[in-house]
N, C-alpha and C positions, 0 to 999 in steps of 0.2 A: 343795240350798242354796237359803239366805232373799237376794228379791233382793225391796229394797224401789223403784218407782215414784213418784217424786214429782212430779206433777204428770195436771194430767186431762187436754189436752188432742188434737190431733191431732200428733202425734211418742210422745203418752206411750199415749196408744190402739193409733199403730201398732206400735209395742213392745212393747206388751203382750199384742199380735195374737199375736207372734210368741213372743212368753219364756214365753206362762203355761203352754207343755205341758213348760216344761225345770225350768221351777224353779215353788221355792213362793213365789206375787208374793205384795204385798200395795201398794194402788195406795194413796197418800197426799197430799190434796189440800185445798184451803183449803171450796168447793162442796160442799155436804151432799147436794146433788142431784144431784150430779153423779156423784157417792161410792156414791150409793143408786140408779141407772141400770148403771154394770160392775159393783159388787158383784150387781147382779140379773142381764147378761146373759154376766155371763163370769165368774158365781161363782169371782172370786174374792178373799181380808181385805183390808179397804178401812177407812181410820180417817183421820181429820180431821185436817190441818196441826197448825195450834195446839196447843200444846208438845208433839210428836212425840217419841219418849227414842230420837233413830238411832246411842243408844251401841252402838257394836263393829259394827254390822251393815253392809251394803254398800249404797252409796244411787247410785243412778241418775238423777238429775239431767237432769227436761225438761219445762222450763221457757222463757219469755220470757228473754230473757238481762236486760235488765231489771228482772224483778222474783227475780235473785238476791238480794239485799240484802232482801230483805222476809222470802223464808222461807226466806235460812237463820238469820233472828232468833228465825223460833219451832221452828227447833230444835235438838232440850235432847242438849247428849252428847256426845263421842267417834267419831263414826262409824270404822269397819276400811278400809272403800274408799270412795271417791265417784267416782263414771265421769261423766262430764255430759256432756253434747247441745248445749249451749249454744257455740251456732258464734260466733267473734267473742270469748268468754272466755277467756285463756290462762289457765295452771297458777297461774303466781305469782296471779293475779287471782279462783282458786278458795280457795288459801291462805292468802289475806286474809280469806277473805270465809268463807267455811266451816268447822268445826273437821274433820280426819281425821286419822288415820295414812297413808294409799295416796291419792292421783292416778291416776286415769286420762280423757283426753280421747275420748269417741268419736260419732264420724261416720257415723250412718245415712243415711237418706233413707228417703221415705216405704212402700215395694215393702217397710215391714220389718212390714207384717201380710198380706202374704204368700210370706213369710224368703225375700223375692228380690232381699236387700237389696244394695248393695255398701256398704259397713263402714270403715270407715277409724278405725284405735284408733291413740293414743302416752300419753307416760306412762313410771311405776315398771314398769322394766321386772319386778322384779322381782314383779306382778301380771300382766304378760302374757298367762299362761295365762288368769288367772279370766277376762279381760277378752276374750279372746280365743274363748273355753267361749261368756259370755253374746252376746259378741256371731255368731257361731255360728247361737245360735239363729235370728238374724235373714236368713240369708244368705250373701254372701261377703263373707271381712273380706280386707282389707292394715294389715299391720305396718308405719305407720312410724316413721323412726326423728328425728322435729324436729316441734315444731308448726306453724313456715314451713308444711313437707312437707303436718304436717293438711290445713293453712287452705288451701292448692290443690285439693288433694285433694276440698276441701266444695266452695271451687269448681267442680268438675268433677262428681261424683258426690251432691254433695248439692244442689246446685241447678237440677246437669244435665235433670231431671224436667221441671221445668219449662220448657226450653228450647224440651227433646224436646218439649212440650204446645202448644207454638206450633210448630215443624214439622210433631208432628203434625195440626193445628188444618187448616197452609196446602193439605197431602198431602191432605187428607177438601175444603175448599173449592175445591182444583183441582182434585175429578175430575166435583164439583156444576157447576164452571162449564165442564169441557167437555160435558157432560150427562150424569150421571150421579148415580143419589137420594139424594138424601142420608146413608139408611140403608146401600146398598150401598158406598158413598165412606166410609164408619167403620169398617166392615168390615171393608173389603179397609186402612183405615190399620193397622188392630189388627194381623192378620193381616203385612205387610210388618211389623207392629217386633217382632210375634212372634220371626216366621223370623228374618233380620237376627239377633238376640240368637246363635239358634245355629244361624248359620256359624261354621265354630274358625279363621278363614282372617286372613290381616292387612289391614286396611284397606285399605290400597293393591289387596292380589293381587284384595281381591271388585268392584272395581274394576274393573282389567282384565281380569280374567272375564266383564264383565255389559256392557263398553262392544267395541263390536268399531267398526274403519273406515266412518267416514258412518254407520254404523247412528241408528239413534232415541235411543240413550243417550246416546252421545256428541254432539249437538243440544241434548240434557239436561243436559248438562254443563257444554259450553261458558255456553251461555246464567246458568248459574252463576256460572261460573268471572269473566264478566262482569259481574256484580252485584257479584264478589267477597266471594263465601258465605263461605269461608272466615275473611275477616276482621274479617269481625263478628263472627262463632264465639265469634274466638278474643275480638277487645277484650269480649267481654259476660262469656267470663268472666274474664279480665284483669281487668276493674271488677268482676268479683265476688270475688276474693281480695282486690283492695286493698280493698273494705270492711268484707269479715271481717278 
């Protein structure tokens, strides 16, 4: 199946990394030098954005939301399917801006490059299977029934890697403050996040399994609760959703 990725930024490259082995990918962008690098490194077809004919093609939009109108003005014809990863850009806006028979919103995260993305999808249910198939090349996929749910999922799983990065950096810093060398603190933190992701239990149960009466973990959790860590995380996700 042919897939046209429009864009050459970080998200476009992350999707390209995940999708190129499963689909016949062409990357379309403005930047000539970026296209040359992509063609050389990833061995895929490339094309300039100017006057690109998208008629009956499956287009995956991976550009900045503010660039949508400019990008759309350079595309010719009517696409078969538009899959958009543009945060905060609803399907009605897409319909008003770019011509296509069908529209799907897809929200992956940067783990797409490692086929480990948590991707959320919604839109035209007639193309649900196609959208899910494309998204599965990037990792796990969740179909939701409304754009509101997708925007919430964006705040959790799309922006989540940035939130977790701050937490991971804090864990690493804590190790250094207490006495570990930086490289060991980083290695331990990466191992922590990888191992946690493999534990197939409810979050509360994981906490209960580690937390013993008057133990070391209990002392740390008590400190986190005193500092209102849950409320801070909930507030961050809520404000991200409201922004989107």
